[in-house]
N, C-alpha and C positions, 0 to 999 in steps of 0.2 A: 654284100658282107664287106667287101674291099673297099667298095667306096663309101659306105657309110662309116669305116673304121677313119678313112681318109679324111672324111669331111669333120669327124668329131675331133681328130687329132689337130688339125688347122684351126679350129673353130676355138679350140681349148687355149692353143698358143695366144692367138688375138685376145682372148679374154684375160689370160694372165698378163699378159704386155701391157693391154689397157689398163688392168687393173693395178699394177705396181707402181703405175703414173698415176691413177686417181687417188691414188692414197695420197700422193706428195705431188700435188699439180705444180705446186709453187718448184720446186727442185727443179721439177721438168721443162719450166718456164725457163730458168736459167741457161737450161741448154738450148734452147729456141732461141735465146738473146745472143748466144755464142755463133749461132747461124746466121743471125742479122747484122753481126759486128764486121767494122770494113775489112778486117783481115778475111773473111770467107765470101760472103755474097755482098758486103758492102752497102745495106741496106738500115743502118741506123736508126732511120724514122719509125722503122716496125717495132723496134725493140719495146717500146710501153705498149703493143698489143702482143708482146708474147704470152703473157697468160691467157687472153683470149685465144690465141692460136693453140695455146695447150690445150684448154678445154675443148675446142672443136677436135682436134687430132684424138685426143683420148675417148670422147663421145663415139666417134666415128668405129673405134678398134673394139672398143666395148657391146655397143650396140650391134654393129655389123656381125662381129663373132658370135654374140649368142644368137642373132637370127639365124646364123649358118648352123648354129647347133640346133634349132628346132626347126630347122628345114622352113622357114618363113621366105616368102618372096624371093625363093631360090636366083632366079636370073638376075634379078636386081642385087642382090645381096651379095654374089659372087664378082657380078662385072665391078661393084664399087670395091670389094676387097682387092680385085686384082688392079685396080687404078690405084688404090692407097699403097699398095706392095710396089708398084713403080715408083710412085711419088718417094716412098721411103727408100728405094733402090737407088734412085740417084742421090739422094742426099748423103746414103752411106759411101758411096762409091766416090764422091766427091771428096767427103771426109779422108776416105783411104788413100786416094790417089794423091791428093793435096795435102795430106796431113794436116788438118787444119783444126777438126773437132776430134780430139783423142776419143772420146766415148758418147756415142749418140744418145744415150740415156734411154735406149730401146725397153729395157728392162730395169726401170729406173735405176735405184741405188742395192736393189736385191741381186741381181746378176750382171756383172761388168763383162761388156763386149769390147775387144778392140775393133776400130773401122773396118778392119777386113773379114773379121769375123761377121760383125753384124748385115755385111755386104753380102755374104753368102748365108747367111740366115734368110736374109729379103728374096736372094734367088733361088732357095731352097721351097720357100714358101709361094714363090710365084709360079714355079713348075707346079707344085702340089695344088695351088689352085685350078690351072688351067687345065688338070687333069680331073679334077673334080667336075669343072664344068664342062666338059667333054663327056663325063660319065653322066650327068644328070641332065644332058642337053633334052634328052626325049620327054623330060617331065616339065619342061618350061612351057608345054602347049596347055598342059592341065591349067585347071584352075587351082588357084590357091587352096590351102587345107580348107577352106570351108566350100561344100558342096550341099546339094539336096541331100544328102544321107545325114540322119540325124546324129549318128555316130560321130562322122567326121566334122560334122559343124560344131558338136561339142568339143570334141579335139581341138580344133581351131580355135575355139575362144579361148578354151585352157591355156593354151600357148601363147594367144597375144596377152592373157591376165598373167602368164610369168614374166612375159616381157615387161609389161607395166611395172610387176614388184619388183625386178631386177634393176628397171631404171629408176625408181623410190631409192631403192637402197645405193645404188649408185650416185646418186645425187647428194644424198645424206655424207656418202663417205668425200667425196669432193668438196661439200661444202666445209667439212670439218678440216679438212687439210688446207683449206684457203683461210677460213678466219681464225683458226685456232693451232693446233699442232697435228700433224699426222697421226692416224689412228692406229696404223702399226706401222713402227720407226726402223727403216732398212738400213739407216746412217750408219757410220761409225761413231757419231756423236748420242747415241741414244743414253737413256739414264740408266744406271749403273755401270756405264764404261769409266774405267779408270786411266784417265789421259797419262798419268804418270806412268802406269804399266806399259802401256800402249808405247810410250816413248823410249823406255828400256828397251822394249823388243824391236822397235827400228833400228836402234843402236846398236845391238848386238846382231844383227842381220841385215845390215843396210844393203839396197841395191847397187851394184856397179855398174858404170859406163865408161866407155871409151869414145873418146873423140876422134871422128874421122874426117881427114884433111881432104879437102878438093884441088888438087893442084893440075896446073897447066904448063905443058911444055912451051914455052915462048918461041922455040924455033919449029918445032913440028905440029904443034897445036893440040896434041894429045893429052887427054885427062885422065886422070889415075885418082883413085880414092885410097889414101893411106892410112892407117890407123895410128894414132899418135907414138905408139912404141915402134914402128917401123919406120916412123919419120925421123925420130931420135936416132936409132942404129943407122939407116942409110945416110950416109954424108953428102952423097949425089945430090939429095934432094934441098939443102940447105947451104951447100958449102959455098963461098965466094966465087960468083962466075957461074953458079949454076941455072939451067934455062927453066928449071922447075918453079914455079910462083903458087902461092896459094890463093886461090880464088875467095875473095873476099864475100862474107854471106851466104857460102856454099858449104861451108864445113855443119858436121852433122854429129850429135851427141847419140849412141847408141846404146840400148841396155845390153850389158853382156853377163848380168848373173841378177836374177830377179830375189829379190829380199823381202822381208815382211812387209807387207802391203795394208797400208791403212791412211785412210784420208787425215789422219793424226798428224801424219808428218808436216803437215802444213802449219799447225798450231804452234805458233811463235808469235809473241807481243812484246813490242817494245813502246819505250817512253819517246815521247816527240824528238829527244837527243839521240835517239838510236840505241839504248842501252837495253839490253835482253831482260824482259820481267817474267819470263814464263817459268823458271825455276821458281821465283818468288812464290807465285801465283798456285803452280801445280803442289807447292808443298805446305802451303798456308794451310792451317785448320779448317778456314770456311774462307771461300772467295766468293765475291759478288760482281760478275760480270755481265755488261749492258754493252751490247754490239747493236753497232749501226753502219750498214752497207751502203746506204744512201742518206747520210745525215742531213745533206739540205732538204730531203723532203720530210723530215720529222718536224711536228709542229713545235715551238717554244713552250708550249702550257704542256705538251707530252713530256718533254725533257724535264720541266720542271717538276712535275709531278714522281717522275722516276727517280730523279735525284733525289727528292724529298723522301721515298718510300726506300729506297737503298742506303741512305745516310742512318737508319732506323738500325740497322745491322750491326750493331757493338762487336768490337774487336773482329769483323771480317775483315779483309783484303777488299778492297773497291775501288775497280776501275772502270770508265767510260771507253769503250774500244771501237773506233770508227777510222776512216781514210781520212780526216781532218783534225788536225789536233787543238781546234778551237769548238770543238762540238759542244763539251758540257763544261758548265759553270762552275759547279759547287763540288764535284768529284775529281779526281785525278783523271788526265786524259792519257790514252794510250794508244798507238798504231795496230793496223794489221793490214794484208791485202784485203781489197774486197771481195775476191774470188774465194779466199778461204775464210772470211767472214759468213760469206754464203754457204759455205759447207757445213757449218754450225746454226746459223738462224735463217729461217725461212720468212720469218717477218722483220719488219723493219719498224722500231727497233726491239731488241731481243735479251731477254736476262737467262744467264747461265747462273747456276749455284753449283760451285764444288765443295767437297770436303777432303782434303789433302789429295786432292788430283780427281776424286771421284765425281761422277755428275750425279749429283742429287736431285735436281729439278732443272728444267727449263720451260720458260713461257714466253709468248708473245707478249709486249711490253703493256699492251692495252689490258689484257689478262691480270698482270701481274699487278698494275694498279687499282684495278678494281675492287 
């Protein structure tokens, strides 16, 4: 009873974890790119394979989780899941210890974990898998669910049929998210969200941070972490002749008050000269925005078709938003950070339609121009 319940819980966790990433594989691939970045594992040559790696990881989570749920190939399934958990544990520990990837994307945009929470989750799962492995070890010597018994043989065939059906459903969901938009949108930028209202909530309840200075005593070598308020109050740290000196590059910004959390805090659009266009856009009766986080990878033909299509939107505020102020030729160019664009757009380029700040529609550019 206990081992069956534990196996069920672990299987469901892996299936749910895989599912929320399968819905938005492109979003998960952005997380993979962060791990390959120079500041983390310094393997930028793998960034172009981020989507492929994302598919592999999600497929393993989903199918191994479902096989565990159905008790198929138990020894292989549990061994593979333990190996997967060790791999995830290494990534999340590295992220937490070095504070390099602040959200591993373990449950996509559905549930946010801090790096240390993600690491602890992986440790708990690993311990649970090892316990299940030990509890079921006597069954490893048995044949798989198939046997000479007709009832068991029918049961085995039914389970494999369920696995096949599950595979087809997951393949469809993953393909939909890659080629179009996620079937279930867990992001803050889902249709119906009012960006203007969200920004007002953020402004009313902002997060608060304090800077902690790393100070080193030039005489004794002692190192202290002192917050900005104490640093100002205590003249011994900064008075003329003080042995205490700030260590460059070692200061930290620490969250002291959790405010209203939303990815929309990053929604800031500027013209090429740095003038903030955000208020104009979210207050307009209608705004049509074309986003591109990798403008150099977009064909000139697609850009031309996009510009022709959005230009038919009479009376609308229209901007082409990218990381290059020369991306668009016949509509106004605006600028936004590539990471911020990726929180909005899962395809490159992408069209977002607002009415008084409310998201009314969003589509990959290829779908929009068709």
